[in-house]
C-alpha positions as CSV (number, residue, x, y, z in Angstrom):
1,M,-10.3,19.3,15.3
2,D,-7.6,19.3,12.2
3,I,-8.5,18.5,8.7
4,G,-7.4,15.1,8.7
5,T,-9.1,13.8,11.3
6,L,-12.7,15.4,9.9
7,L,-11.4,13.3,6.6
8,I,-10.9,10.5,8.3
9,Q,-14.3,10.3,10.2
10,L,-16.1,11.7,7.2
11,S,-15.1,9.1,5.0
12,F,-16.4,6.4,7.8
13,I,-19.8,8.3,8.1
14,L,-19.9,8.0,3.7
15,G,-18.7,4.3,4.1
16,A,-21.5,3.3,6.5
17,A,-23.9,5.4,4.4
18,A,-23.0,3.8,1.3
19,T,-23.2,0.5,3.0
20,A,-26.3,0.8,4.0
21,C,-27.9,2.1,0.9
22,S,-26.6,-0.9,-1.2
23,I,-28.2,-3.4,1.5
24,L,-31.7,-1.4,1.0
25,A,-30.8,-1.3,-3.0
26,Y,-30.8,-4.8,-2.8
27,K,-33.5,-5.7,-0.6
28,K,-35.9,-3.3,-2.1
29,D,-34.5,-3.4,-6.0
30,D,-34.2,0.3,-6.2
31,S,-32.4,1.7,-8.8
32,G,-32.4,5.1,-7.1
33,L,-30.7,3.9,-3.7
34,R,-28.3,2.0,-5.8
35,S,-27.4,4.8,-7.8
36,L,-27.0,7.1,-4.4
37,S,-25.2,4.7,-3.2
38,G,-22.7,4.6,-6.0
39,R,-22.3,8.3,-5.2
40,I,-21.9,7.9,-1.5
41,G,-19.3,5.5,-2.2
42,A,-17.5,7.9,-4.9
43,G,-17.5,10.3,-1.8
44,C,-16.1,8.3,0.1
45,F,-13.5,7.7,-2.1
46,M,-12.5,11.2,-2.5
47,T,-12.5,11.9,1.1
48,T,-10.3,8.7,1.6
49,T,-8.2,10.2,-1.1
50,A,-7.7,13.5,0.4
51,S,-6.8,11.9,3.9
52,M,-4.1,9.6,2.2
53,L,-2.4,12.8,0.3
54,L,-2.8,14.7,3.5
55,L,-0.7,12.1,5.5
56,T,1.7,11.6,3.1
57,Y,2.1,15.2,2.5
58,Y,3.1,15.6,6.4
59,L,5.5,12.6,6.2
60,F,7.3,14.1,3.0
61,T,7.6,17.5,5.0
62,V,8.1,15.9,8.1
63,N,5.1,17.7,9.7
64,L,6.4,17.0,13.5
65,R,2.6,17.8,15.1
66,Y,1.5,14.4,13.9
67,S,2.6,11.2,16.1
68,Y,2.7,8.8,12.8
69,V,5.0,11.3,11.5
70,V,7.3,11.3,14.4
71,Q,7.3,7.6,14.4
72,H,8.2,7.0,10.8
73,S,9.5,10.0,9.2
74,S,12.5,12.4,9.7
75,V,14.2,14.8,7.9
76,E,17.3,12.5,7.8
77,L,15.4,10.0,5.1
78,A,15.7,10.3,1.3
79,W,12.4,11.5,0.0
80,Y,11.5,8.0,-1.4
81,Y,11.6,7.0,2.0
82,R,9.5,9.4,3.3
83,I,6.9,8.7,0.9
84,A,7.2,5.1,2.0
85,A,6.6,5.9,5.6
86,L,3.0,6.0,4.7
87,W,2.8,2.1,4.8
88,A,5.8,1.6,7.5
89,G,3.1,1.9,10.3
90,Q,-0.1,0.0,11.3
91,E,-2.5,2.8,10.5
92,G,-1.0,3.9,7.4
93,S,-1.0,0.8,6.1
94,F,-4.7,0.2,6.6
95,L,-5.3,3.8,5.2
96,L,-3.5,2.4,1.8
97,W,-5.4,-0.7,1.8
98,T,-8.7,0.8,2.7
99,W,-7.9,3.4,-0.5
100,M,-7.0,0.5,-3.0
101,I,-10.7,-1.5,-2.1
102,L,-12.3,1.8,-2.7
103,L,-10.4,2.3,-5.7
104,V,-11.6,-0.7,-7.1
105,L,-14.8,-0.4,-6.5
106,V,-15.1,3.0,-8.3
107,L,-13.9,1.3,-11.6
108,I,-16.3,-1.2,-11.3
109,Q,-19.1,1.3,-10.7
110,Y,-17.4,3.5,-13.8
111,T,-16.3,1.5,-16.0
112,N,-17.3,-1.6,-18.4
113,V,-15.5,-4.4,-16.3
114,S,-18.3,-6.5,-15.5
115,K,-21.0,-4.1,-17.4
116,D,-23.5,-7.5,-17.8
117,V,-24.3,-7.5,-14.1
118,K,-24.5,-3.8,-13.1
119,G,-27.9,-2.9,-11.6
120,T,-28.4,-6.7,-10.6
121,P,-29.1,-7.8,-6.8
122,L,-25.9,-9.7,-7.3
123,M,-23.9,-6.8,-8.1
124,D,-25.7,-5.0,-4.6
125,V,-24.7,-7.8,-2.6
126,S,-20.9,-7.4,-3.9
127,Q,-21.0,-4.0,-3.9
128,S,-22.0,-4.3,0.0
129,V,-20.2,-6.6,1.2
130,T,-16.8,-4.9,-0.6
131,L,-18.2,-1.2,1.2
132,A,-19.1,-2.9,4.4
133,V,-15.2,-4.7,4.4
134,A,-13.5,-0.8,3.3
135,T,-15.9,0.7,6.0
136,F,-14.6,-1.6,9.0
137,F,-11.1,-0.5,7.9
138,L,-12.2,3.0,8.3
139,L,-13.6,2.2,11.7
140,I,-10.4,1.2,12.6
141,L,-8.6,4.2,11.0
142,V,-11.2,6.6,13.5
143,I,-10.2,4.5,16.5
144,K,-6.4,4.5,15.6
145,N,-6.5,7.8,13.7
146,P,-2.6,8.3,11.7
147,L,-4.0,12.1,11.3
148,H,-4.2,12.8,15.0
149,S,-2.0,15.9,16.1
150,I,-0.1,16.2,19.4
151,D,-0.3,19.1,21.5
152,M,3.2,20.2,21.3
153,P,5.2,19.5,18.3
154,A,8.0,16.8,18.5
155,A,12.0,18.2,18.4
156,F,12.7,15.5,16.0
157,G,11.3,12.4,13.9
158,Y,12.6,8.9,14.9
159,G,12.3,7.8,11.1
160,M,11.8,4.4,10.0
161,N,12.9,1.0,11.0
162,P,16.4,0.8,10.0
163,L,15.4,-2.8,8.6
164,L,12.7,-1.0,6.3
165,R,15.4,1.2,4.9
166,N,15.6,-0.4,1.9
167,P,14.4,0.6,-1.8
168,W,12.0,-2.6,-1.8
169,M,10.2,-0.8,0.9
170,A,8.8,1.7,-1.7
171,I,7.6,-1.4,-3.8
172,H,6.8,-4.8,-1.7
173,P,3.8,-3.4,0.3
174,P,1.7,-1.7,-1.9
175,V,1.8,-4.5,-4.4
176,L,1.2,-6.8,-1.7
177,F,-1.8,-4.6,-0.7
178,A,-3.1,-4.0,-3.8
179,G,-3.1,-8.2,-4.1
180,Y,-5.1,-8.3,-0.9
181,A,-7.5,-5.6,-1.7
182,L,-8.2,-6.9,-5.0
183,L,-9.6,-10.3,-3.4
184,T,-12.0,-8.7,-1.8
185,I,-13.8,-8.7,-4.9
186,P,-14.0,-12.5,-5.8
187,Y,-15.3,-12.8,-2.2
188,A,-17.8,-10.2,-2.1
189,A,-18.9,-11.9,-5.6
190,A,-19.1,-15.8,-4.0
191,V,-21.0,-14.1,-1.0
192,G,-23.1,-12.6,-3.7
193,Y,-23.6,-16.0,-5.6
194,L,-24.4,-17.7,-2.3
195,L,-27.5,-15.1,-1.7
196,T,-29.0,-14.7,-5.3
197,D,-27.7,-18.0,-7.0
198,D,-26.5,-15.7,-9.4
199,A,-24.2,-18.0,-11.8
200,K,-22.9,-14.6,-13.4
201,W,-20.8,-14.1,-10.1
202,T,-18.0,-15.4,-12.2
203,D,-18.4,-12.2,-14.5
204,I,-16.9,-10.3,-11.5
205,S,-14.6,-12.8,-9.8
206,R,-13.0,-13.8,-13.2
207,F,-10.8,-10.5,-14.0
208,W,-10.3,-9.0,-10.4
209,G,-9.5,-12.8,-9.5
210,R,-6.7,-13.2,-11.8
211,L,-5.5,-9.5,-10.9
212,A,-5.3,-10.2,-7.5
213,W,-3.2,-13.2,-8.1
214,L,-0.7,-11.5,-10.2
215,F,-0.2,-8.8,-7.5
216,L,-0.1,-11.3,-4.9
217,T,2.5,-13.3,-7.0
218,L,4.7,-10.3,-7.7
219,G,4.3,-8.9,-3.9
220,I,5.1,-12.1,-2.2
221,G,8.3,-12.6,-4.7
222,I,9.5,-9.1,-4.4
223,G,9.0,-9.8,-0.4
224,G,11.5,-13.1,-0.6
225,F,14.0,-11.0,-2.5
226,W,13.9,-8.3,-0.1
227,A,14.3,-10.6,3.0
228,Y,17.1,-12.4,1.1
229,E,18.5,-9.4,0.4
230,V,18.7,-7.8,4.0
231,L,18.5,-10.6,6.5
232,G,20.2,-13.3,4.4
233,W,18.4,-16.5,5.9
234,G,20.8,-18.8,5.3
235,A,21.1,-18.1,1.6
236,W,18.0,-19.1,0.8
237,Y,15.0,-16.8,-0.5
238,W,12.4,-18.2,1.5
239,S,12.7,-19.4,5.3
240,W,9.5,-20.0,6.3
241,D,8.8,-17.3,8.1
242,P,5.4,-17.1,10.1
243,V,4.3,-13.7,8.4
244,E,5.8,-14.3,5.0
245,T,4.2,-18.2,4.8
246,S,0.9,-16.1,6.1
247,S,0.7,-14.5,2.7
248,L,1.5,-17.6,0.8
249,V,-1.2,-19.6,1.8
250,P,-3.9,-17.2,0.3
251,W,-2.0,-17.1,-2.6
252,V,-2.4,-21.1,-3.0
253,T,-5.8,-20.5,-2.3
254,A,-6.5,-18.1,-4.8
255,T,-4.5,-20.1,-7.4
256,A,-6.9,-23.1,-7.0
257,F,-9.5,-20.9,-6.9
258,L,-8.8,-19.6,-10.6
259,H,-8.3,-23.2,-11.7
260,C,-11.4,-24.2,-10.5
261,Q,-13.5,-21.2,-11.8
262,S,-11.9,-22.4,-15.4
263,Q,-13.5,-25.5,-14.9
264,L,-17.2,-24.2,-14.1
265,R,-18.3,-24.2,-17.7
266,R,-17.5,-27.9,-17.9
267,G,-20.0,-28.3,-14.6
268,E,-16.9,-28.9,-12.1
269,Y,-16.0,-27.7,-8.9
270,K,-19.6,-25.7,-8.4
271,I,-19.0,-26.0,-4.6
272,A,-15.3,-25.7,-4.4
273,T,-15.1,-22.7,-6.5
274,P,-16.9,-20.1,-4.2
275,L,-16.0,-22.1,-1.1
276,L,-12.0,-21.4,-2.5
277,A,-13.0,-17.6,-2.9
278,V,-14.3,-17.0,0.9
279,A,-11.4,-19.0,1.9
280,S,-8.7,-16.9,0.2
281,F,-10.2,-13.3,1.8
282,I,-10.7,-15.0,5.1
283,L,-7.2,-16.2,5.2
284,V,-6.0,-12.5,3.7
285,I,-7.7,-11.5,7.4
286,F,-5.8,-14.0,9.1
287,A,-2.7,-13.2,7.7
288,T,-3.4,-9.4,9.1
289,F,-4.2,-10.7,12.2
290,V,-1.2,-12.6,12.6
291,T,0.8,-9.5,11.3
292,R,-0.6,-7.0,13.6
293,S,-1.3,-9.1,16.5
294,G,2.6,-10.5,17.4
295,L,0.5,-13.7,17.6
296,W,3.8,-15.5,16.3
297,A,7.2,-13.9,16.3
298,S,8.5,-12.4,13.1
299,V,10.7,-9.5,11.9
300,H,7.7,-8.7,10.0
301,S,5.1,-8.3,13.1
302,W,4.2,-5.8,15.4
303,Q,5.2,-7.1,18.9
304,E,1.9,-6.1,20.6
305,F,-1.6,-7.2,20.4
306,A,-2.9,-3.5,20.1
307,L,-6.8,-2.5,19.4
308,E,-6.5,-2.9,15.8
309,G,-5.2,-6.3,16.3
310,Q,-8.3,-7.1,18.6
311,A,-10.4,-5.3,16.3
312,V,-9.2,-7.4,13.2
313,A,-9.7,-10.8,15.4
314,I,-13.3,-9.9,16.0
315,F,-13.8,-9.2,12.5
316,L,-12.1,-12.2,11.4
317,C,-14.2,-14.3,13.5
318,V,-17.7,-12.7,12.1
319,L,-16.3,-13.7,8.7
320,V,-15.8,-17.1,9.3
321,I,-18.9,-17.8,10.8
322,S,-20.9,-15.7,8.5
323,S,-19.4,-17.6,5.7
324,A,-19.7,-21.2,7.0
325,Y,-23.5,-20.2,7.6
326,L,-24.0,-19.0,3.8
327,L,-21.8,-22.0,2.6
328,L,-24.0,-24.7,4.6
329,K,-26.9,-23.1,4.1
330,K,-26.6,-23.1,0.1
331,Y,-25.0,-26.7,-0.3
332,T,-27.6,-28.5,2.3
333,S,-30.9,-26.9,1.4
334,G,-32.8,-29.1,-0.6
């Protein structure tokens, strides 16, 4: 077993352990478990960072011992395309997305953002949900490992899809993934509110929700310009491509969420605000499923219902059912 595979597996184990400790900290209101979860989560972030940097190094140096490098990098590519090859494939994009989620979680833990709710049951639930999402993505990476080596090195790398060989490739996907990762936090805070009835959940969701909206706006705008530049699409910046549109829908609900959240102090939208926070994240996972399942024909999507697409479909069903249960329980009790 090479070091890359070991790092991916260790990240998953640490993510699962941090999630379990965080859940126990919530159940028992134990500060020791809370602190342990934070340290294990930081360790998960470090191992995930190491695996991402290692894969980036292999792509940059075109190490043809790894199938992901063979599929997405080549010596003919410019240096910035070799780095951007990290998110050119399904496994690499999941790795980048997971790393961003863990980065946000570390920033919440070790900065003064949302400091008023640290150590509370609300934060325990929010952390547990965020870690669970990251751990699910790490499980996919264990199953579909981008750092899996091949027995015999290939003679050459295939390089990036010609449609992706554009400078916007270095900007659009990571900006959009940052928006997706940041939307995990309002979702986790909303679940925390549904379970604890702590109105301070907006102290967590407000800042990160605004930041998510900013990155989503930039990502969608850059993507539309890129598509116009490369594909034309009848001289329009927007063609209502299925995958393109699936990224717009969570932006719409996130915009509505920010508006409703701003009115909570007036006593308005108490039901709509957490509902929209939950819906925005679920729609992000739905957009991911559409992209990775080949369900809708699109220049953006992978045209096969691979294992990761099936895993995302199961995850989507779990999110919808569990979120619907929490919302109905919250607003029908009493």
